[in-house]
N, C-alpha and C positions, 0 to 999 in steps of 0.2 A: 489854505494848504501850504506846510512847513517851508522853506529852502529845500531839503532833500525829497519831498514830495514833487516839488511843481516841476523840477528836472530831473525825476526818476528816470526814466527813458533815458536821456542822456550817461546819467549814472552807469546805467545797467548796462550799457554798450561800451563804456570804458571801461568796466569790472571785468566784462567778457575777455575783452583785449588784453587785459593786464594778467588775470588768472592764464589764458596760454601762451603769454608773455615770459612770466616766472617760472609755469610750468617746466616750459623749456631752458629756462635760463639756471634754476635750482634745483633739477628733479628730484637729487637726494631728501631734498627736504621736501617735497611732499608726498615722496616713497614712505617717509617715517612717518606724516600725517596720516598718509592711509590707513599704516600699518597700528595707530591708535584706536580699536575698533574690539565692538563685544558684539557675539552673534551676529557677523556681516554688518552690524550697527556700524556707524565710523563716529569716534566718538567727539571728533571737533566737531563737526556738522551738528551730531547730536547737542551740544553746548548754544551755536549757535541759534539752532532752531528751537529751545529752548526761549535763549532772548529776546525772540519774536514775537512767541505766541505768548507769554506771559502777560503781553500788556491787555487781552482779549480775558483771558482767563481771570484776572484780577477784576475784569468788569463783573463778571457772572455773581450774582445772587442768587445761591443753590437750592433757595425756597422758590425763583422761578419757575423751575424745572417743570414744576410740577401743571404750569402754564403750556406748555407747549404744548399741553393735546388740544387745543385752541387752532393750531396748527397741521392737524393732522396730515392734511391735502398735503400741505408741504412735506412732508418727512413723506408720505407714499409716493409722492413726486421724486424725490429723493432717491428710493431704494426703487422703484423701477427705473429709472434710469438708466442707473449703476448696476443692476444685475439682470433687469430682464433685455437691456436696447445696448448697455457700452462696450460686453466683450462679443457678441455676436456681431455688432454692426464692425466693429476692428477688424474681425476675420473678412468682412466682406471687404472692407476698405481695403486692407492688408496684401488680401489676393489681387483687385483690382489695382491699384497702384502697382506692388513690384513684380508681380508673375505677368501680368499686359501691359499696362501703358510704360512700363522701366524697366519690362527685362532685361532688353538688349543694351541697358546700361549698365547691370549689375551681375558680379559672377555667378554664374547658372547653378553651381556644387549650395552655395549659400543662401537663394531667397528661401528657399523651405523655412529655414531656420532663422533668419530676416525675419519670415510670418508669425512662426510660433514664438520668437520672445514678444514680437509685437501685443499678439494677446494674453501670452501673461500678463504683460502690463497695464492689458486695458481692466483684467480680473479683479485687476488690486487698487481701488479705488483709494481714496488718499484718510491718511490720519493724522499727520500733523500739519503741514503746512496749511487746510485749511483753513485752518485757526490768523495764517496771518492774511490770506484771500479775505475772511471775512472782516477782519478787522478795515481793513484797506478800501473796501465796499458800506462799512458800517453796517454789520451785520448784527443781527440779534445773535449776542453768543449763549444765552441757553439753548436758542435752537441748533447754533452751531454743534454744542457740547454734544446735544442731544440727538442730534443727526449722526455724529461720530462714533456717538459710542454705540447705535443701532445699528452702525454700517459694520464696527469692526466687529462684532456682536454675529450678524450675517459672513461677515469673512471669514469668521472658521470652520463653518459646515458647507460653506458654498465654492469657496475659491477653489480647492483641489478637485471638484466634480466638474465644473465648469471649465477649468483649464483642460483635465482629461478628456472629456467630451469634445471639447474644440480640436484638441491635438490630436487625438485619436487614439491614446497610450492607455493603457489600463490603468494604469497608477500612478498619482505623481506624490511625489514623498516634501509635505510639508516643514518646511524649518520652522519649526514651533518655538525652536529658542527669538528667529528675528522677529516673528509674529507677535508674541505671547512680551517679549524684550520691548517691542516696540511700542505698546500698548503702554506699557508700564513707564516706557521713558519717559514717552509723546503725551499720555492720557492722566495717568494717575500719580504720580511725581510732579509735574509743573503745577496740577490742579491744584494740590495741596500745596505747597508753596506759595500759590497764587492767592491762595484760602486766607492764607495766616498773613500774606502782605494785605493784603485787603482789612482783614481785620485791624490789624495796628495802624492802617489809615485810617478807618473809620474811627477807631477811638482816640487818635490823633485828634481828629474835629476840623474845624477850619476847610480852607481849600487845598489838603495835604493829597487829597485824590487829582484833584484838576492838575496840580504838580506833577504828583508820582507820571499822569497821564504823559504830561507835555516830557517829561524826560523820555520815559518808556517808548515814547514815540518815534521818537528820533534814536534812542539805539536800537530798537526795532526795524527800523531802514537800513541803517550803519549793519547790522547782523545780518539783515538780507543780501546787502551788497558784496559782505565778507565773504558769506556762504556761496554767490555766483564768481568771485572771487579761486575759491577751497577745491570746487567742482570743477570747474574750469583748468584751475591748475592739476587736480588728476587725472584729468580725461582730455586733457587739450591734445593730447599728444595725437589719442584718436582724430580729431578735425581737421591735424594736417598732413595725417597719414591717406586718409581714407576722404577728403570732403565730398565729394561727389556722390559716394555713397550716404554719408551720415544726411549729407541733406536731401538724399531720394527718399533714404528713413521716415524723416521727419516730414515727411509729404503727410504720409496720414496719420500721422500722430496730428499734426495740426488741425485735418480737416477731422478729425475726429474729438479734439477738442471745440472746434465749432460748432457742428454740431450735438454735442450731447449738452454741453454748458446755452446753448439757442435754444432745444428741447426744453428742458426744464425748466429756464427762465419762461420760456411763452407757456409752458404749460402751468407756473404758480401766474401767469399772471391771467389766463383765462377762468383759475381755480380762485382767484380774486384775494390772494396771500400778498402779503406787505411786501413791501420793496425789502427791507428787514429782514425777511424769510429766504424769498426769492433771490437772493445775491446768493446765500451759502447753500441754499440748495441747489442753484443752477454751479456753482463752482467745486463741488466736492468731486465731482462728477469727471467732472475736467479735467482734474488733476489728478497725480497719482502717489501708491505705496513705492515708491522706485526702491526704497531698501529690499521690501519683501519680492520683485520682481526681478534685482539683479543675483538675487540666492538660488531663486527658482530656478531662472533658466541658466547657472552655474550649475547647480545640482543636477541639470538636464542634462547638457549639454555639453558644460564644460566651461572655463576660465576663458578660452581663444579662440568660442563659437561664434556664429552668427547672430544665434539666437540672444547670447547675450551683450553683445555689442547693441541689439537695438535695444535694449530695457537702458544700456546705459546712453544711448539718443534722447532717449523718454526723458533719462537725467538732464544730460544739455540743454533741452528743449524749454523744462518744466518751467523755470522761473521767465526769463522773456513771454513766453508762448502767456502762461496767465495772468501776468502783467498788461498785458492786450486786453484779455476778456476783462479784470479788471476796473480797464479804463471804458469797456466798452459796456459794461454794466451800471458804471458811476455817469455817463454820460447819457445815456438814456432813462434815468430816477424818472426826468419829467414825461416821457412819453408812456412808459411803465405806469404810472400814478393816475393818468390822466385815462387809461386803457379801463382802471380799477373804477373812476369815478363815475364810467358813462354806465357803467350794469347797475 
């Protein structure tokens, strides 16, 4: 492990604190950065995500996509957890924690909106950041790309009906610019750039690919930490103004992440899928497509609503919580592979 990876937990905590500090010392700077967006997709965050995901996309040999059919069980587990388990379990978890366990600690008139925001968040599985988590677990790049593409195709048709069903509303206006723009920004365009880089590196020969991977790996971690600073600089005032509310809303999100990632990871182990498949399969459902979730929450309930705040909490806890899951699946690799070997 490199210097950044070895002390990643320390850097994450430092960047969270730095982001909150800078957001309060220079709020206008972060307001200006927040304004750099298209279809509610923040462009500075988009650039940082490119730096994070391109190292994994460069590893993909598109000819290997046809071999992903060998891991049909892993794909099936991913889709089942994402669409048959995650949104419905979040509805139950949010109701249990926010309507019952924490009800006396939260503003009563906002609880239903908090729950709505969490349901919207859970119905939008990750599109971009799963490439980062997969790379940190040495996941199979071709499998990761395939499951993301399938997941996004299903999201186009399933997101609105599931949210409408669970929220009990007649219709959901899907912000198509956000959904389709994110697919182009986080999958199509960086994949084209990454494949161009891959061809250049392979044409160069020698150890050009290895040198690129070392340099890009460090850049990817730096971009991840910079994203934390930016996100907490943009939203850190919410943490300072309503710390208890933020903490309580984060609890069902944390439980959901542990539930969905453990379920997918365990099912892949039972299905005897390799660890490099189980990792991205477990991580995609645990992470969220927060741009879409925030846009839908604002569209339905307004920018100052409890639902919008709940989706923002998802943004704030995403990276620290997912790094815990990454650490767990990395440390359990021997256990995972022993279980496959015994069958």
